[in-house]
DRENMI-794490 format. One record per residue (C-alpha): residue number from 1; residue in one letter; x negated, y, z. Coordinates in nm, 4 decimals. Layout:
    n  res        xx        yy        zz
  NUM    A         X         Y         Z
...
REM end
This chain:
    n  res        xx        yy        zz
    1    M   -2.3510   -3.7694    3.1586
    2    V   -2.4969   -3.5071    3.3857
    3    F   -2.5964   -3.2654    3.0987
    4    S   -2.2515   -3.3034    2.9151
    5    F   -2.0373   -3.1232    3.1632
    6    Y   -1.9370   -2.7810    3.0609
    7    E   -2.0588   -2.4948    3.2903
    8    N   -1.8256   -2.2161    3.4011
    9    A   -1.5309   -2.4210    3.3059
   10    A   -1.3258   -2.2604    3.5686
   11    N   -1.2667   -1.9874    3.3432
   12    H   -1.1329   -2.2071    3.0741
   13    N   -0.8730   -2.3878    3.2949
   14    S   -1.0189   -2.7407    3.3001
   15    G   -0.7603   -2.8323    3.5441
   16    W   -1.0024   -3.0009    3.8037
   17    G   -1.0451   -2.6955    4.0069
   18    T   -1.4222   -2.7145    3.9827
   19    Y   -1.7081   -2.4868    3.8428
   20    F   -1.8100   -2.7699    3.5879
   21    G   -1.5635   -2.9235    3.3546
   22    P   -1.5336   -3.1539    3.0363
   23    M   -1.6994   -3.0419    2.7342
   24    M   -1.3959   -3.1477    2.5239
   25    T   -1.0253   -3.2303    2.5799
   26    A   -0.7778   -3.3683    2.3222
   27    P   -0.4218   -3.5240    2.3623
   28    E   -0.3832   -3.8878    2.3168
   29    K   -0.0825   -4.0863    2.1726
   30    D    0.0706   -4.1420    2.5228
   31    G    0.0728   -3.7771    2.5959
   32    R   -0.2287   -3.8005    2.8374
   33    M   -0.5266   -3.5687    2.7883
   34    M   -0.8567   -3.7235    2.6932
   35    E   -1.1669   -3.5645    2.8661
   36    S   -1.5156   -3.6001    2.7659
   37    P   -1.6926   -3.6440    3.0050
   38    S   -1.4240   -3.7428    3.2559
   39    I   -1.4668   -3.6498    3.6154
   40    Q   -1.3181   -4.0224    3.6719
   41    R   -1.6529   -4.1559    3.5747
   42    V   -1.8094   -4.0064    3.8762
   43    N   -1.8148   -4.1897    4.2020
   44    A   -2.0023   -4.1973    4.5414
   45    K   -2.2845   -4.3887    4.3666
   46    V   -2.3327   -4.1289    4.0756
   47    I   -2.3393   -3.8497    4.3372
   48    S   -2.6064   -4.0440    4.5439
   49    Y   -2.8085   -4.0704    4.2102
   50    W   -2.7586   -3.7024    4.1328
   51    T   -2.8941   -3.6198    4.4875
   52    Q   -3.2102   -3.8216    4.4442
   53    R   -3.2634   -3.6486    4.1141
   54    F   -3.2390   -3.2897    4.2443
   55    Q   -3.4590   -3.3736    4.5333
   56    S   -3.7234   -3.5205    4.3245
   57    T   -3.7468   -3.2956    4.0171
   58    S   -3.9631   -2.9874    3.9935
   59    N   -3.7798   -2.8674    3.6796
   60    S   -3.5626   -2.5680    3.7597
   61    L   -3.2993   -2.6322    3.4937
   62    M   -3.2726   -3.0009    3.5830
   63    Q   -3.2554   -2.9129    3.9632
   64    A   -2.9807   -2.6663    3.8974
   65    R   -2.7723   -2.9057    3.7107
   66    Y   -2.8032   -3.1911    3.9546
   67    A   -2.7696   -2.9761    4.2605
   68    G   -2.4730   -2.7870    4.1092
   69    L   -2.2759   -3.1091    4.0432
   70    V   -2.3354   -3.2483    4.3750
   71    Y   -2.2325   -2.9263    4.5317
   72    D   -1.9341   -2.8889    4.3059
   73    F   -1.7804   -3.2538    4.2655
   74    T   -1.8879   -3.4286    4.5928
   75    E   -1.5684   -3.3324    4.7885
   76    K   -1.3535   -3.3698    4.4710
   77    V   -1.4761   -3.7356    4.4279
   78    T   -1.5376   -3.8542    4.7926
   79    G   -1.2972   -3.6425    4.9809
   80    E   -1.5862   -3.5069    5.1917
   81    K   -1.8553   -3.2391    5.1536
   82    P   -2.1900   -3.3534    5.0617
   83    H   -2.4365   -3.4322    5.3501
   84    H   -2.6619   -3.1276    5.4362
   85    Y   -2.4071   -2.9073    5.2650
   86    H   -2.5778   -2.5815    5.3217
   87    S   -2.8935   -2.7275    5.2118
   88    V   -2.7453   -2.8538    4.8800
   89    A   -2.6045   -2.5011    4.8250
   90    T   -2.9398   -2.3249    4.9040
   91    T   -3.1362   -2.5557    4.6633
   92    Y   -2.8687   -2.5007    4.3880
   93    C   -2.8830   -2.1079    4.4302
   94    Q   -3.2605   -2.1272    4.4346
   95    A   -3.2808   -2.3320    4.1151
   96    L   -3.0669   -2.0974    3.9324
   97    L   -3.2599   -1.8043    4.0260
   98    K   -3.5808   -1.9655    3.9353
   99    V   -3.4456   -2.0503    3.6020
  100    A   -3.3783   -1.6693    3.5398
  101    K   -3.7267   -1.5884    3.6947
  102    E   -3.9031   -1.8234    3.4614
  103    R   -3.7078   -1.6545    3.1665
  104    N   -3.6249   -2.0340    3.0975
  105    H   -3.3541   -1.9618    2.8285
  106    D   -3.2580   -1.9972    2.4625
  107    D   -2.9581   -1.7715    2.5427
  108    E   -2.9781   -1.4791    2.7536
  109    V   -2.5872   -1.4704    2.8257
  110    D   -2.6325   -1.8269    2.9719
  111    I   -2.8886   -1.6982    3.2334
  112    I   -2.6529   -1.4106    3.3249
  113    Q   -2.3812   -1.6623    3.3924
  114    K   -2.6255   -1.8477    3.6182
  115    L   -2.6990   -1.5321    3.8129
  116    E   -2.3640   -1.4774    3.8519
  117    R   -2.3196   -1.8153    4.0049
  118    A   -2.6141   -1.7958    4.2047
  119    L   -2.4956   -1.4554    4.3592
  120    F   -2.1659   -1.6098    4.4340
  121    I   -2.3107   -1.9129    4.6317
  122    A   -2.5457   -1.6657    4.8239
  123    T   -2.2516   -1.4363    4.9333
  124    S   -2.0254   -1.7319    5.0116
  125    F   -2.2735   -1.8515    5.2551
  126    K   -2.3757   -1.4911    5.3656
  127    K   -2.7471   -1.6056    5.3334
  128    Q   -2.9087   -1.2559    5.3203
  129    E   -3.2408   -1.3843    5.2109
  130    L   -3.0769   -1.5428    4.9092
  131    I   -2.8742   -1.2480    4.8369
  132    T   -3.1725   -1.0160    4.8302
  133    S   -3.3590   -1.2608    4.5985
  134    A   -3.0515   -1.2678    4.3785
  135    K   -3.0178   -0.9041    4.3767
  136    E   -3.3715   -0.8429    4.2773
  137    I   -3.3768   -1.1025    4.0167
  138    I   -3.0549   -0.9630    3.8522
  139    L   -3.2086   -0.6060    3.8325
  140    D   -3.5428   -0.7358    3.6930
  141    Y   -3.3664   -0.9686    3.4399
  142    E   -3.1487   -0.6726    3.2996
  143    R   -3.4711   -0.4717    3.2682
  144    F   -3.6199   -0.7524    3.0779
  145    I   -3.3408   -0.8338    2.8123
  146    A   -3.1384   -0.5124    2.7780
  147    E   -3.0909   -0.3936    2.4283
  148    D   -2.8657   -0.0958    2.3566
  149    S   -2.7014   -0.2610    2.0471
  150    K   -2.6216   -0.5848    2.2371
  151    P   -2.3678   -0.4843    2.5001
  152    N   -2.3512   -0.8470    2.6342
  153    L   -2.6954   -0.8025    2.7602
  154    W   -2.6716   -0.5025    2.9642
  155    G   -2.4334   -0.3599    3.2414
  156    F   -2.4261   -0.7001    3.4335
  157    S   -2.6232   -0.5458    3.6998
  158    F   -2.3510   -0.3044    3.7652
  159    D   -2.0831   -0.5723    3.7434
  160    L   -2.2522   -0.8119    3.9823
  161    L   -2.3882   -0.5657    4.2334
  162    I   -2.2171   -0.2214    4.2226
  163    D   -1.8735   -0.3750    4.2056
  164    N   -1.9573   -0.6474    4.4591
  165    K   -1.8595   -0.5364    4.8286
  166    K   -2.0675   -0.8243    4.9595
  167    V   -2.3911   -0.6846    4.8322
  168    V   -2.5734   -0.3823    4.9778
  169    L   -2.7992   -0.1784    4.7501
  170    S   -3.0479    0.0571    4.8608
  171    T   -3.0129    0.4319    4.7413
  172    D   -3.2811    0.3875    4.4819
  173    E   -3.1476    0.0464    4.3488
  174    E   -2.8036    0.2057    4.3006
  175    K   -2.9523    0.5122    4.1434
  176    E   -3.1418    0.2861    3.9063
  177    V   -2.8332    0.1168    3.7752
  178    I   -2.6402    0.4302    3.7306
  179    E   -2.9193    0.6218    3.5723
  180    C   -2.9647    0.3263    3.3252
  181    L   -2.6242    0.3471    3.2220
  182    E   -2.6155    0.7382    3.1918
  183    D   -2.9217    0.7029    2.9820
  184    R   -2.7603    0.4335    2.7524
  185    L   -2.4412    0.6416    2.7250
  186    N   -2.6303    0.9573    2.5989
  187    R   -2.8480    0.7239    2.3533
  188    L   -2.5152    0.5511    2.2185
  189    K   -2.2858    0.8666    2.1944
  190    D   -2.4289    0.9665    1.8554
  191    G   -2.4027    0.6060    1.7097
  192    E   -2.1524    0.4483    1.4577
  193    E   -2.0226    0.2076    1.7023
  194    P   -1.8228    0.3917    1.9801
  195    W   -1.7005    0.0765    2.1240
  196    I   -2.0695   -0.0018    2.2403
  197    C   -2.0742    0.3474    2.3908
  198    E   -1.7408    0.2722    2.5782
  199    K   -1.9135   -0.0293    2.7594
  200    A   -2.1384    0.2325    2.9424
  201    A   -1.8698    0.4913    2.9740
  202    E   -1.6132    0.2670    3.1218
  203    R   -1.8466    0.1535    3.4051
  204    L   -1.9626    0.5094    3.4829
  205    A   -1.6112    0.6519    3.4852
  206    R   -1.4946    0.3792    3.7310
  207    Y   -1.7868    0.4535    3.9466
  208    Y   -1.7643    0.8177    3.9726
  209    R   -1.3855    0.7794    4.0327
  210    S   -1.4504    0.5502    4.3204
  211    K   -1.6826    0.8113    4.4596
  212    K   -1.4063    1.0741    4.4087
  213    L   -1.6542    1.2580    4.1771
  214    K   -1.3805    1.4012    3.9499
  215    E   -1.5931    1.6272    3.7476
  216    E   -1.8675    1.3644    3.6759
  217    C   -1.5851    1.1158    3.5631
  218    S   -1.4359    1.3746    3.3311
  219    R   -1.7724    1.4443    3.1822
  220    V   -1.8378    1.0831    3.1060
  221    I   -1.4922    1.0373    2.9416
  222    R   -1.5424    1.3557    2.7202
  223    T   -1.8748    1.2178    2.6254
  224    L   -1.6977    0.9013    2.5200
  225    G   -1.4512    1.1100    2.3455
  226    Y   -1.7155    1.2836    2.1543
  227    S   -1.8517    0.9548    2.0331
  228    F   -1.5139    0.8273    1.9014
  229    E   -1.4188    1.1532    1.7404
  230    S   -1.7807    1.1813    1.5846
  231    A   -1.7476    0.8159    1.4433
  232    A   -1.3773    0.8888    1.3395
  233    S   -1.4685    1.1940    1.1240
  234    K   -1.6956    0.9749    0.9111
  235    S   -1.4544    0.6865    0.8783
  236    E   -1.1677    0.5848    0.6618
  237    P   -0.8375    0.7439    0.7816
  238    L   -0.6856    0.4173    0.8849
  239    I   -0.9797    0.3246    1.1041
  240    A   -1.0091    0.6786    1.2435
  241    S   -0.6369    0.6800    1.3370
  242    G   -0.6806    0.3663    1.5322
  243    W   -0.9925    0.4977    1.7133
  244    L   -0.8377    0.8255    1.7965
  245    E   -0.5181    0.6818    1.9293
  246    H   -0.7470    0.4486    2.1616
  247    M   -0.9130    0.7583    2.2810
  248    H   -0.5836    0.9317    2.3420
  249    H   -0.4787    0.6554    2.5767
  250    I   -0.8212    0.7048    2.7697
  251    Y   -0.7816    1.0809    2.7953
  252    T   -0.4249    1.0186    2.9376
  253    E   -0.5452    0.7570    3.1801
  254    Y   -0.8045    0.9890    3.3205
  255    E   -0.5581    1.2973    3.3359
  256    L   -0.7542    1.4989    3.0808
  257    I   -0.4335    1.6420    2.9441
  258    N   -0.5731    1.9176    2.7223
  259    D   -0.8000    1.6671    2.5518
  260    A   -0.5330    1.4247    2.4936
  261    K   -0.3099    1.7117    2.3417
  262    R   -0.6236    1.8139    2.1141
  263    I   -0.6733    1.4753    1.9869
  264    L   -0.2991    1.4279    1.9163
  265    R   -0.3160    1.7165    1.7015
  266    I   -0.6099    1.5555    1.4929
  267    I   -0.4128    1.2306    1.4716
  268    Q   -0.1088    1.4444    1.3299
  269    D   -0.3502    1.6023    1.0726
  270    I   -0.4925    1.2733    0.9327
  271    S   -0.1704    1.0713    0.9556
  272    P   -0.0728    1.1545    0.5993
  273    R   -0.3995    1.0286    0.4632
  274    V   -0.3623    0.7015    0.6608
  275    Y   -0.0503    0.6046    0.4624
  276    D   -0.2146    0.6845    0.1275
  277    D   -0.5308    0.4812    0.2475
  278    M   -0.3121    0.1690    0.2979
  279    K   -0.3136   -0.1003    0.0379
  280    L   -0.0063   -0.2864   -0.0955
  281    I    0.0125   -0.6632   -0.0476
  282    S    0.2989   -0.8229   -0.2517
  283    Y    0.4554   -1.1630   -0.2393
  284    E    0.6649   -1.3245   -0.5027
  285    M    0.9201   -1.6108   -0.4574
  286    E    1.1626   -1.7920   -0.6820
  287    I    1.5083   -1.8756   -0.5817
  288    S    1.6849   -2.1134   -0.8216
  289    H    2.0138   -2.0223   -0.9885
  290    N    2.1809   -2.3390   -0.8693
  291    E    2.0711   -2.2705   -0.4980
  292    I    2.2353   -1.9221   -0.5056
  293    E    2.5603   -2.0644   -0.6662
  294    S    2.5934   -2.3469   -0.4154
  295    Y    2.5598   -2.0869   -0.1396
  296    I    2.8154   -1.8582   -0.2786
  297    E    3.0651   -2.1479   -0.3345
  298    Q    3.0310   -2.2361    0.0471
  299    I    3.0905   -1.8812    0.1573
  300    L    3.3827   -1.7969   -0.0676
  301    D    3.5848   -2.1192   -0.0147
  302    G    3.9183   -1.9734    0.0932
  303    D    4.0861   -1.6408    0.1016
  304    L    3.9103   -1.2957    0.1595
  305    E    3.9406   -1.3042    0.5444
  306    K    3.7725   -1.6312    0.5623
  307    S    3.4956   -1.5307    0.3234
  308    L    3.4313   -1.2191    0.5204
  309    T    3.4040   -1.4129    0.8516
  310    R    3.1634   -1.6483    0.7011
  311    I    2.9359   -1.3717    0.5752
  312    A    2.9534   -1.2169    0.9232
  313    I    2.8419   -1.5420    1.0891
  314    N    2.6021   -1.6882    0.8257
  315    H    2.3793   -1.3776    0.8341
  316    I    2.3064   -1.3355    1.1838
  317    P    1.9450   -1.4293    1.2150
  318    Q    1.9009   -1.7073    1.5020
  319    R    1.6134   -1.6281    1.7382
  320    C    1.5289   -1.9933    1.8002
  321    E    1.4754   -2.0493    1.4286
  322    I    1.2398   -1.7524    1.3997
  323    K    1.0618   -1.8733    1.6872
  324    K    1.0172   -2.2145    1.5409
  325    Q    0.9011   -2.0628    1.2193
  326    L    0.6479   -1.8403    1.3836
  327    Q    0.5003   -2.1497    1.5586
  328    E    0.4875   -2.3343    1.2240
  329    L    0.3029   -2.0366    1.0575
  330    A    0.0680   -1.9918    1.3536
  331    E   -0.0486   -2.3605    1.2969
  332    K   -0.1212   -2.2756    0.9446
  333    A   -0.2667   -1.9357    0.9732
  334    P   -0.3825   -1.9133    1.3419
  335    I   -0.6121   -1.6045    1.2969
  336    S   -0.3326   -1.3702    1.1859
  337    F   -0.1404   -1.4282    1.5049
  338    L   -0.4336   -1.3546    1.7363
  339    F   -0.4559   -0.9829    1.6800
  340    T   -0.2438   -0.6774    1.7605
  341    K   -0.0637   -0.5287    1.4618
  342    E    0.0067   -0.1600    1.4351
  343    I    0.3360   -0.0325    1.2629
  344    T    0.3108    0.3121    1.1016
  345    D    0.5720    0.5466    0.9638
  346    E    0.5711    0.7102    0.6095
  347    Q    0.3453    0.9883    0.7798
  348    G    0.0751    0.7402    0.8824
  349    R    0.1644    0.7818    1.2555
  350    I    0.1490    0.4544    1.4548
  351    I    0.5007    0.3955    1.6009
  352    A    0.4801    0.0601    1.7666
  353    T    0.2302   -0.2268    1.8257
  354    V    0.2936   -0.6036    1.8098
  355    G    0.0512   -0.8087    2.0172
  356    S   -0.0699   -1.1566    1.9540
  357    L    0.1706   -1.4260    1.9420
  358    E    0.0755   -1.5622    2.2825
  359    E    0.1041   -1.2364    2.4525
  360    D    0.4004   -1.0718    2.2738
  361    L    0.6290   -1.3514    2.1546
  362    D    0.9319   -1.0908    2.1536
  363    G    0.7521   -0.8461    1.9372
  364    N    0.6481   -1.1160    1.6818
  365    I    1.0105   -1.2335    1.6679
  366    V    1.1314   -0.8682    1.6038
  367    S    0.8578   -0.8384    1.3201
  368    Q    0.9383   -1.1706    1.1568
  369    M    1.3121   -1.1072    1.1696
  370    S    1.2487   -0.7934    0.9935
  371    Q    1.0565   -0.9402    0.7146
  372    R    1.3249   -1.2380    0.6906
  373    M    1.5970   -0.9745    0.6407
  374    N    1.4115   -0.8335    0.3589
  375    I    1.4166   -1.1697    0.1901
  376    S    1.7772   -1.2662    0.2973
  377    A    1.8984   -0.9276    0.1626
  378    I    1.8967   -1.0961   -0.1869
  379    F    2.1697   -1.3407   -0.0743
  380    L    2.3619   -1.0849    0.1229
  381    N    2.3694   -0.8413   -0.1839
  382    T    2.4847   -1.1384   -0.4008
  383    I    2.7585   -1.2489   -0.2003
  384    I    2.9058   -0.8985   -0.1310
  385    S    2.8960   -0.8427   -0.4985
  386    R    3.0815   -1.1746   -0.5648
  387    V    3.3440   -1.0717   -0.2966
  388    I    3.3969   -0.7414   -0.4570
  389    N    3.4531   -0.9008   -0.8005
  390    Q    3.6480   -1.2084   -0.6890
  391    F    3.8908   -1.0600   -0.4295
  392    G    3.8889   -0.6863   -0.5568
  393    L    3.7428   -0.5864   -0.2199
  394    D    3.7730   -0.2143   -0.1744
  395    S    3.7428    0.0313    0.1307
  396    D    4.1084   -0.0082    0.2155
  397    N    4.1313   -0.3786    0.2649
  398    L    3.7821   -0.4015    0.4239
  399    V    3.8744   -0.1321    0.7003
  400    S    4.2021   -0.3314    0.7280
  401    Y    3.9965   -0.6488    0.8195
  402    L    3.7944   -0.4658    1.0551
  403    F    4.0774   -0.2991    1.2488
  404    K    4.1999   -0.6569    1.3478
  405    S    3.9404   -0.6024    1.6132
  406    P    4.0254   -0.3973    1.9288
  407    V    3.6893   -0.2335    1.9207
  408    F    3.7795   -0.0140    1.6242
  409    V    3.9937    0.2893    1.6964
  410    D    4.2186    0.5185    1.4735
  411    N    3.9853    0.8227    1.4561
  412    Q    3.7215    0.6162    1.3111
  413    R    3.9369    0.5245    1.0058
  414    D    3.8735    0.8020    0.7636
  415    F    3.4944    0.8009    0.8524
  416    L    3.4853    0.4140    0.7677
  417    L    3.6967    0.4642    0.4470
  418    K    3.4696    0.7208    0.3237
  419    G    3.1527    0.5426    0.4185
  420    I    3.2585    0.2204    0.2522
  421    Q    3.3842    0.4078   -0.0571
  422    K    3.0391    0.5787   -0.0774
  423    Y    2.8719    0.2414   -0.0784
  424    L    3.1080    0.1220   -0.3459
  425    E    3.0128    0.4356   -0.5446
  426    Q    2.6389    0.3598   -0.4973
  427    D    2.5982    0.6881   -0.2991
  428    Y    2.3743    0.5026   -0.0394
  429    V    2.2464    0.8306    0.1391
  430    V    2.5958    0.9493    0.2410
  431    A    2.7093    0.5895    0.3147
  432    T    2.4271    0.5482    0.5668
  433    H    2.4950    0.8733    0.7396
  434    L    2.8627    0.8025    0.7687
  435    L    2.8463    0.4394    0.8765
  436    I    2.5784    0.4433    1.1513
  437    P    2.7762    0.6847    1.3914
  438    Q    3.0752    0.4497    1.3686
  439    I    2.8681    0.1543    1.4581
  440    E    2.7527    0.3345    1.7678
  441    A    3.1039    0.4455    1.8584
  442    T    3.2292    0.0970    1.8017
  443    V    2.9640   -0.0529    2.0287
  444    R    3.0396    0.1889    2.2908
  445    K    3.4033    0.1175    2.2720
  446    L    3.3075   -0.2512    2.3023
  447    V    3.1165   -0.1777    2.6413
  448    E    3.4004    0.0452    2.7662
  449    I    3.6872   -0.2169    2.7148
  450    S    3.4582   -0.4880    2.8609
  451    G    3.4396   -0.2979    3.1792
  452    G    3.0934   -0.1673    3.1369
  453    T    2.9568    0.1903    3.1793
  454    V    2.8625    0.4301    2.8828
  455    L    2.7627    0.7284    3.0815
  456    K    2.4646    0.8356    3.2688
  457    R    2.3916    1.1603    3.4663
  458    G    2.2155    1.4244    3.2727
  459    R    1.9309    1.6627    3.3741
  460    G    2.1917    1.9510    3.3464
  461    G    2.4139    1.8054    3.6019
  462    G    2.6820    1.6517    3.3728
  463    F    2.7006    1.3370    3.2187
  464    H    2.5465    1.1944    2.8881
  465    L    2.6464    0.9075    2.6781
  466    I    2.4083    0.6003    2.7199
  467    T    2.1889    0.5587    2.4075
  468    L    2.2718    0.2889    2.1527
  469    D    1.9727    0.0710    2.2275
  470    D    2.0716    0.0553    2.5983
  471    L    2.4364   -0.0300    2.5001
  472    L    2.2874   -0.3155    2.2781
  473    R    2.0958   -0.4491    2.5764
  474    S    2.3948   -0.4351    2.8097
  475    E    2.5516   -0.7603    2.9483
  476    Q    2.8799   -0.6701    2.8101
  477    V    2.7446   -0.6640    2.4454
  478    K    2.5361   -0.9824    2.4973
  479    Q    2.8528   -1.1650    2.6426
  480    A    3.0679   -1.0451    2.3497
  481    L    2.8357   -1.0837    2.0637
  482    G    2.5876   -1.3336    2.1827
  483    E    2.1993   -1.2955    2.2366
  484    D    2.1204   -1.3727    1.8655
  485    A    2.3634   -1.0836    1.7398
  486    S    2.2701   -0.8281    2.0197
  487    L    1.8719   -0.8763    1.9166
  488    Y    1.9768   -0.8582    1.5440
  489    F    2.1724   -0.5291    1.5920
  490    R    1.8524   -0.3769    1.7780
  491    V    1.6191   -0.4941    1.5136
  492    V    1.8292   -0.3269    1.2376
  493    L    1.9339    0.0026    1.4270
  494    T    1.6995    0.0947    1.7287
  495    D    1.3777   -0.1120    1.7535
  496    Q    1.0614    0.0627    1.6467
  497    R    0.8981   -0.2850    1.5630
  498    G    1.1995   -0.3534    1.3361
  499    W    1.4043   -0.1339    1.0893
  500    N    1.5087    0.1170    1.3305
  501    I    1.7522    0.2801    1.1007
  502    R    1.9728    0.4452    1.3477
  503    N    1.6929    0.6381    1.5274
  504    D    1.5153    0.7418    1.2041
  505    V    1.8366    0.8586    1.0328
  506    C    1.9822    1.0406    1.3411
  507    H    1.6469    1.2116    1.4268
  508    G    1.6069    1.3284    1.0688
  509    I    1.2884    1.1523    0.9722
  510    S    1.4176    0.8839    0.7349
  511    L    1.3177    0.9146    0.3673
  512    Q    1.5495    0.8532    0.0855
  513    Y    1.4419    0.5129    0.0434
  514    K    1.5639    0.3966    0.3974
  515    C    1.9185    0.4962    0.2942
  516    S    1.9193    0.2136    0.0217
  517    Q    2.1521   -0.0410   -0.1002
  518    V    1.9740   -0.2965    0.1235
  519    V    2.0252   -0.0904    0.4378
  520    V    2.3968   -0.0011    0.3660
  521    E    2.4602   -0.3805    0.3235
  522    R    2.3145   -0.4486    0.6449
  523    L    2.5336   -0.1774    0.8207
  524    I    2.8344   -0.3247    0.6571
  525    H    2.7307   -0.6767    0.7718
  526    I    2.7072   -0.5238    1.1374
  527    L    3.0498   -0.3894    1.0948
  528    L    3.1879   -0.7335    0.9818
  529    V    3.0182   -0.8890    1.3017
  530    L    3.1978   -0.6337    1.5186
  531    G    3.5188   -0.7167    1.3221
  532    L    3.5119   -1.0672    1.4545
  533    L    3.5664   -0.9717    1.8012
  534    R    3.9034   -1.0299    1.9694
  535    H    4.0707   -0.9700    2.3174
  536    K    3.9880   -1.2827    2.5257
  537    Q    4.3064   -1.4932    2.5947
  538    L    4.3610   -1.5583    2.9539
REM end
């Protein structure tokens, strides 16, 4: 059992609060977790046996494992620290260092982990002799295993010793660590893997910044920048854009403003090629005629007002449903939800990112909602067409329906009439530009009559209107429309991870395809949702 426990389990949240943990865990039918091996199998008798074993063996690996478990588990199992606690810790630490000194390994990273543990034990007990020994072996082991192309095998001397305030290095020792990183930086800067070069540069920049050596820090960052820019110049536009954006963040973080501006111009220049470099991935789905007809019958059961009300309610995406769908998709295809996704505009510029599902649930919900709206657009288009044909829907009776809500005011009537008429005439560009400002004005009116604030102080001393995105995030909108509708409006109108129609149109960066029938029908649907609002009855 002693060799079945997983080392360094504290980094994997074993739940025991110990350094060693179970090799495997799995849920059982009754909801409890099965652990293999389980700490429940360890008792005072087992601890006693392990103690005898580490005292009698001369094998460094066996001694490190037995002594390590006695040191780690005794108090957890028996409620008391082991006898001769300091002696057990010393034996454990010495055995770990001996494993590294003997080069007794199949995997070098495993030894680095043992050296980190040994140094932790030595500094915890402030045993200077052990600290000195650990320091010397760490430096020697890195000299032995370091390979430029394998970043996991170098830099740990810096991490364990330079970054550790409990360890005192001599001037020569500190100089050796830094010079090794400097030499490695210079060797790696011309390579094709700038990410490896960054492993050296990041440590050096952090070191020089801590020493307040600003010029040295800037030099290191510019060397890293050369590596990324050189590699980007030889790469496909899509890859190059991502690398350059990463370097822009680093330049900004280290206040190299001119370099950040310069690299931004390079990103701007290659952005059009990024879009051209992308590959189309299409997906086909079939919707049966019966399915569509059944849906239409449910919506159009009754008069025009009831039908419009059902359209408004049924096409608001439900956050909880999308969250559930994401979880189901993540179970079927987990890898696609582990990575950050970048969203670009038509010029190839990265305008937003969506993190992994675990780290960025909200971003994934916005992204998934956007995709679902593209699919549900088929149903929305079909039902609006049927309403037009069945009830003779025109701009007059649609605007009359909207004006039953107090959030629409008289000076909007002509704009709404013209916008809807342009939709019926299939002039979607004009319809888009007419309807978006009216939606914003209507949301602003909603906030006003609900007692909210629509103004903020401007830089010139006067007052400006609050942006639509801020209005949609206000408590007044959430209370009136609900969280689902508030999120839906943002995804369509103001969220860069979503459709972002309002911002693209109003900033003059939308292409004609964004002013499409699909988009205008979403705008009409949003108007229908706003048309549901009534004064609260007291």
